[in-house]
C-alpha positions in Angstrom: 123.1 89.6 78.9 122.1 86.2 78.0 120.7 83.2 80.0 117.9 84.0 77.7 114.8 81.9 77.0 115.8 79.1 74.6 114.8 79.8 71.0 112.5 77.4 69.3 115.2 76.9 66.6 117.9 75.8 69.0 118.1 72.3 67.6 117.3 73.2 64.0 120.1 75.7 63.8 122.6 72.9 64.0 122.2 72.1 60.3 124.2 68.9 60.3 123.0 67.8 63.7 122.0 64.2 64.4 118.7 64.6 66.1 118.1 61.6 68.2 114.7 60.4 69.2 112.8 57.1 69.7 114.1 54.9 72.5 116.2 57.1 74.5 117.3 60.4 73.2 114.0 62.2 73.5 112.0 64.6 71.4 108.8 64.5 73.4 108.8 66.4 76.7 111.9 68.3 75.5 112.8 71.9 76.2 110.0 74.3 75.2 110.8 77.7 73.7 108.5 79.3 76.3 109.8 77.6 79.5 113.4 76.6 79.1 116.4 78.6 80.4 119.4 77.8 78.3 123.1 77.6 79.3 125.6 77.9 76.5 129.1 76.5 77.1 132.1 76.8 74.8 134.3 73.7 74.5 137.7 73.8 72.7 137.7 70.4 70.9 135.6 68.8 68.3 133.6 65.8 69.7 134.5 62.3 68.6 132.3 60.0 70.7 130.1 60.1 73.7 130.5 56.4 74.4 131.5 56.1 78.1 133.8 53.2 77.4 136.1 55.6 75.5 137.6 58.2 77.9 137.7 61.5 76.1 139.4 64.9 76.6 137.9 66.9 79.5 137.6 70.0 77.2 135.7 67.9 74.7 134.0 64.5 74.9 134.4 63.8 78.6 132.8 67.1 79.7 129.6 66.3 77.7 129.7 62.7 79.1 130.0 64.1 82.6 126.6 65.8 82.2 124.9 62.6 80.9 126.5 59.9 82.9 127.6 59.0 86.5 130.4 56.9 87.8 130.6 55.0 91.0 132.6 57.9 92.6 133.5 61.4 91.5 135.8 64.3 92.4 133.7 67.2 93.6 134.5 70.9 93.0 136.5 71.0 96.2 138.6 68.2 94.8 137.4 65.7 97.4 136.5 62.1 96.4 132.8 61.5 97.1 130.2 58.9 96.2 128.2 59.1 93.0 126.3 56.0 92.1 128.0 54.3 95.0 126.8 55.8 98.4 129.7 54.2 100.2 132.5 51.6 99.8 135.1 49.8 101.8 138.2 47.8 101.1 137.7 44.4 102.6 141.1 43.1 101.9 144.2 44.0 99.8 142.4 42.8 96.7 138.7 43.2 97.4 136.5 46.3 97.3 132.8 46.4 98.0 130.7 49.3 96.7 127.2 49.9 98.0 125.0 51.4 95.3 122.3 54.0 95.6 118.7 52.7 95.5 116.1 54.2 93.3 118.5 55.3 90.5 117.1 55.1 87.0 118.5 55.6 83.5 117.0 58.5 81.5 114.7 56.0 79.7 113.1 55.1 83.1 114.8 51.7 83.5 116.3 51.0 86.9 120.0 51.0 87.4 121.4 47.9 89.3 124.7 46.3 90.1 124.3 44.1 87.0 124.5 47.3 84.8 127.6 48.4 86.6 129.3 45.0 86.3 128.5 44.8 82.6 130.3 48.1 82.0 133.5 46.6 83.4 133.1 43.4 81.4 132.5 45.4 78.3 135.6 47.5 78.3 137.8 44.7 79.7 136.8 42.4 76.8 138.1 44.9 74.2 141.1 46.8 75.6 142.1 48.0 72.1 138.6 49.4 71.4 138.0 50.9 74.8 140.6 53.2 76.3 139.1 52.7 79.8 139.6 48.9 79.3 143.3 49.5 78.5 143.9 51.3 81.8 141.7 49.0 84.0 142.9 45.7 82.6 146.2 45.7 84.6 144.2 46.2 87.7 140.8 44.4 87.8 140.5 40.6 88.1 136.8 40.1 88.5 133.6 42.1 89.1 130.6 40.4 90.8 127.1 41.3 92.1 126.0 39.7 95.4 122.7 41.6 95.0 121.1 44.4 93.0 122.8 47.1 95.1 126.2 45.6 95.9 129.2 45.5 93.5 132.3 43.6 94.4 135.6 44.3 92.6 138.5 41.9 93.0 141.8 43.3 91.9 144.8 41.4 90.5 146.9 42.7 93.4 146.7 45.5 95.9 145.5 48.7 94.3 145.1 51.6 96.7 143.8 54.0 94.0 140.7 52.1 92.9 138.0 54.4 94.2 139.9 57.5 92.8 140.4 55.8 89.4 136.7 55.1 89.0 135.7 58.8 89.4 135.3 59.3 85.7 134.5 55.7 84.7 131.0 56.4 83.5 128.3 53.8 83.3 125.6 53.0 80.7 123.1 50.2 80.1 123.7 46.9 78.3 120.3 46.6 76.6 120.6 50.1 75.3 124.0 49.8 73.8 123.0 46.5 72.1 120.3 48.3 70.1 121.8 51.8 69.7 125.1 53.5 68.8 126.4 54.5 72.2 128.9 57.0 70.7 126.1 59.0 69.2 123.0 58.0 71.3 124.2 57.9 74.9 122.0 56.7 77.7 123.0 57.5 81.3 121.8 58.3 84.8 123.1 61.8 85.0 121.4 65.2 85.3 121.0 65.7 81.6 120.1 63.7 78.5 121.0 64.2 74.9 118.6 66.0 72.5 121.0 66.5 69.5 124.6 65.9 68.5 126.8 67.4 65.8 130.3 66.1 66.4 131.9 69.1 64.7 129.8 71.8 66.2 128.5 70.7 69.6 125.5 69.1 71.4 122.2 70.1 73.0 121.1 68.5 76.2 118.0 68.8 78.4 117.3 68.0 82.0 116.8 64.3 82.7 113.5 64.1 84.6 114.5 60.6 85.9 117.7 62.1 87.6 118.1 60.8 91.1 120.0 63.8 92.4 119.2 67.5 92.8 117.9 68.9 89.5 120.3 71.4 87.9 119.3 75.0 87.4 119.1 75.0 83.6 116.5 73.2 81.5 118.7 73.2 78.4 122.4 73.1 77.8 124.1 73.9 74.5 127.7 72.9 74.1 129.3 74.9 71.3 132.6 73.8 69.8 135.0 76.7 69.6 138.1 75.0 68.3 140.3 78.1 67.7 141.3 81.0 69.8 139.7 83.4 67.4 136.4 81.5 67.7 136.5 81.7 71.5 137.3 85.4 71.5 134.6 86.1 69.0 132.0 84.2 70.9 132.8 86.2 74.1 132.9 89.5 72.2 129.4 88.9 70.8 128.0 87.5 74.2 126.9 84.3 72.5 128.3 82.0 75.3 127.8 82.0 79.0 131.2 80.4 79.8 134.2 79.0 78.0 137.8 78.1 78.8 141.2 78.0 77.0 141.8 81.7 76.4 145.2 83.1 75.8 146.0 85.4 78.8 146.6 88.4 76.6 143.1 88.0 75.1 141.5 87.9 78.5 142.6 91.5 79.1 140.0 92.9 76.7 137.2 91.5 79.0 138.8 92.8 82.2 136.3 95.7 82.5 133.4 93.8 80.9 129.8 94.4 82.2 129.0 90.9 80.9 131.8 88.5 81.9 134.1 87.8 84.8 137.5 86.4 83.8 140.0 84.1 85.5 143.5 82.7 85.1 144.4 80.1 87.7 146.4 76.9 88.2 145.2 73.7 86.6 146.0 70.0 86.5 147.0 70.1 82.8 150.7 69.1 82.5 152.2 70.1 79.1 155.2 68.5 77.4 156.7 67.7 74.0 156.4 63.9 73.6 159.3 62.3 71.7 159.0 59.9 68.8 162.0 57.7 69.7 161.6 55.2 66.8 164.1 57.0 64.7 167.3 59.0 65.0 168.2 61.2 66.8 165.5 60.9 69.5 166.4 57.3 70.2 169.5 58.5 72.0 168.9 59.6 75.7 171.6 62.2 75.4 169.7 64.0 72.7 166.5 63.9 74.8 168.3 65.3 77.8 169.9 67.9 75.6 166.6 69.1 74.3 165.4 69.5 77.9 168.5 71.8 78.6 168.0 73.7 75.4 164.6 75.3 76.1 164.2 78.3 78.5 160.9 77.0 79.9 160.6 79.6 82.7 160.8 82.6 80.3 158.4 81.1 77.7 155.8 80.2 80.4 155.9 83.4 82.3 155.8 85.5 79.1 153.1 83.7 77.2 151.0 81.9 79.9 151.3 84.1 83.0 153.9 85.4 85.4 153.0 82.7 88.0 153.5 79.7 85.6 156.7 77.9 86.4 158.3 74.8 84.7 157.4 71.3 85.7 159.8 70.1 88.4 161.4 67.4 86.2 158.3 65.2 86.2 155.1 65.0 84.3 153.1 66.1 87.3 152.4 69.3 89.1 151.2 70.4 92.5 148.9 71.1 94.2 146.8 68.6 92.2 149.5 65.9 92.0 151.7 64.1 94.4 155.3 65.1 93.5 158.8 63.6 94.0 160.5 66.3 96.2 164.0 65.2 95.1 163.5 66.3 91.5 163.8 69.8 89.9 163.4 71.2 86.5 166.1 70.8 83.9 167.9 74.2 84.0 168.3 76.3 80.9 171.8 75.5 79.7 172.3 75.7 75.9 176.0 74.9 76.1 175.2 71.6 78.0 172.7 70.8 75.3 175.2 71.3 72.5 177.7 69.1 74.4 175.2 66.3 74.7 174.2 66.5 71.0 177.9 66.2 70.1 178.4 63.3 72.4 175.5 61.6 70.7 177.1 62.1 67.3 175.2 65.2 66.2 177.8 68.0 66.5 176.2 70.0 63.7 172.6 69.6 65.0 169.6 67.9 63.3 166.1 68.6 62.1 162.8 67.8 63.7 159.0 68.1 63.0 156.9 69.5 65.8 153.1 69.1 65.2 150.4 71.1 67.0 146.7 70.5 67.4 145.0 73.7 66.1 143.5 75.7 68.9 143.6 72.9 71.5 146.1 74.4 73.9 146.6 77.9 75.1 148.9 80.0 73.0 150.2 76.9 71.3 151.4 78.6 68.1 153.4 81.2 70.1 154.8 78.5 72.3 155.9 76.4 69.4 157.6 79.4 67.7 159.4 80.3 70.9 160.6 76.7 71.4 161.7 76.5 67.7 163.7 79.7 68.0 165.5 78.5 71.1 166.3 75.1 69.6 167.6 76.8 66.5 170.3 78.5 68.7 171.7 75.0 69.6 171.6 73.7 66.0 168.2 72.1 65.9 165.9 73.1 63.0 162.3 72.7 63.9 159.6 72.5 61.3 156.2 73.3 62.8 153.1 71.6 61.3 149.5 71.9 62.4 146.4 69.7 62.1 142.8 69.8 63.4 142.3 67.9 66.6 140.8 64.6 65.3 143.4 64.2 62.7 146.2 65.2 65.0 145.3 62.8 67.8 144.8 60.0 65.2 148.3 60.6 63.9 149.8 60.7 67.4 148.8 57.1 67.8 150.5 55.8 64.7 154.1 55.1 63.7 153.9 58.2 61.4 153.7 60.5 64.4 155.8 63.7 64.3 159.1 63.8 66.1 157.6 66.1 68.7 154.0 66.7 69.6 152.9 69.4 72.0 150.4 67.7 74.3 148.9 68.1 77.7 147.2 65.6 80.0 144.7 65.9 82.7 142.2 63.5 84.3 139.1 63.4 86.3 140.9 61.5 89.1 144.0 62.0 91.2 145.4 58.5 91.3 149.2 58.9 91.1 149.9 55.7 89.3 147.4 56.4 86.6 148.8 59.9 86.0 152.2 58.1 85.3 150.8 55.2 83.3 150.2 57.6 80.4 154.0 57.4 79.8 154.5 53.7 79.8 155.6 52.0 76.6 152.3 50.4 75.9 150.3 53.7 75.9 148.8 54.6 72.6 150.8 57.8 72.2 154.1 56.4 73.4 156.7 55.7 70.7 159.5 54.2 72.7 160.4 51.1 74.8 161.4 51.5 78.5 161.0 48.1 80.3 162.5 49.4 83.5 159.9 52.3 83.8 157.1 49.9 82.8 158.1 47.5 85.5 158.3 50.3 88.1 154.7 51.4 87.2 153.5 47.8 87.4 155.0 47.6 90.9 153.6 51.0 91.8 150.2 49.8 90.7 150.3 47.0 93.2 151.9 48.8 96.1 150.3 47.4 99.3 150.7 50.5 101.5 151.4 54.2 101.4 155.0 53.9 102.4 155.8 51.4 99.6 153.8 53.5 97.1 155.8 56.6 97.9 159.1 54.7 97.5 158.1 53.3 94.1 156.6 56.6 93.0 159.9 58.4 93.7 161.9 55.7 92.0 159.7 55.7 88.8 159.7 59.5 88.5 163.5 59.6 89.1 164.0 57.1 86.4 161.8 59.1 84.0 163.7 62.3 84.8 167.1 60.7 84.0 165.7 58.9 80.9 163.2 61.4 79.7 160.6 60.5 77.0 159.3 64.1 76.9 160.6 67.6 77.0 159.2 68.7 80.4 157.4 72.0 80.0 154.8 73.5 82.4 151.3 73.2 83.8 148.9 75.0 81.5 146.7 77.5 83.4 143.0 77.4 83.5 141.8 80.6 81.8 138.1 81.4 81.3 135.3 83.9 80.8 132.0 83.3 82.7 128.8 85.3 82.8 128.4 87.6 85.7 124.9 86.1 86.0 126.4 82.8 87.0 127.9 81.2 90.1 130.6 78.7 89.2 133.6 77.1 90.9 136.2 76.5 88.2 137.8 73.0 88.4 141.5 72.6 87.6 140.8 69.6 85.3 138.9 72.1 83.0 135.5 70.4 83.4 132.6 72.5 82.1 129.8 70.6 83.7 126.4 72.3 83.6 125.4 71.0 87.0 128.3 73.1 88.4 126.6 76.3 87.3 123.8 78.1 89.0 122.2 81.5 88.7 123.9 84.1 90.8 121.9 85.4 93.8 
């Protein structure tokens, strides 16, 4: 099969690619057609930016970033929190954390990485919370970042924050001098195992080994990320053997590769939690009884087991799922009860039903077209007419952040960290894709953020998730499985977050 020698035309074939050279994305000493083994990875979303200040989707921007950059900490393939650019850290007080940085680390342009570089990254995103998504999530937490010496970083928080080390696991770091003279979204500079050769946002990116990398060199000289933004594109790429690994296959389509001599396949649990987010800025979704009724109206267990796998079960009345997430054990899934749904709609003043738009991101989530049709059919039985619309990922996500968002959007969230409060912060009123006001929930999340100990954190976590269950701002659905094909020539431990990091792959013995 593949894992072939890289063709001399690897970069040229990306006809619209932005080929980056000069100070930092390199064209001299790059991969040679005679010497470079190439790993081709299929990702399911178009790229939008490789700027580490803007956290991206793990099946798109973030997974490419994860090959180029490092954070202070990281979650390893065993789901343990380990050091990355920080060798160790300790919490000196409720509000002070000290990180001890690795020595000898260099950026891929040869410049040394110091604590000043790390501190600047925090200052950068915190100074523009509207422009940097990482800034928006860290602003409620971080008070000050200081540098006693070149290899020590001190982070003072606004209150107790037990999750800091976890939260920083995918806060990737770049260099100030570089970003001031380059476009970091298209010309990234990091300390990671790979550096960028070329970038085509619509079609993918080519990376090569970073010779300055401080850690163990990865197995592959060159990595080609290929955007496969539809199910048909992913299946075709696997059928033709033009990829070494890809994720996000419909389970039914995996069956055709079950006896393949080329690929192994997998269908396992993941940390992606799916829901329909509500636009509550207009009737009828502004009424909590309608939102509760919609949760009763969908037979989530049947849809999930039929379309996604027999072992997929509904979310337990919360936007989290085990074993990745901490759960509130007192909650359970809304049962399928269409009569209760119709009763609630009538109580809210809609005895004859109503009409909603449900928008999908084309090809982004597994079996999303079939899922949407099944949900629409079940809602029709309780008097709700659903009009399904679709859009390509960039346009879809842009609309989801405006007041013109659809009534319902089918969306899933994962993260490169396990911090419980951050997994819930996505549903606060101020989040970019939230279209509602819930001061009580927001206040509970603020208190949860500053919980001083595990006992208080558990109490507030349970209170916040119970409130959200009773006053839902989503239609709780299910955890999306991790489905994949991977070359039999490779050893790889799949990660539930859906990372496709080239440093996780090695040649099979």
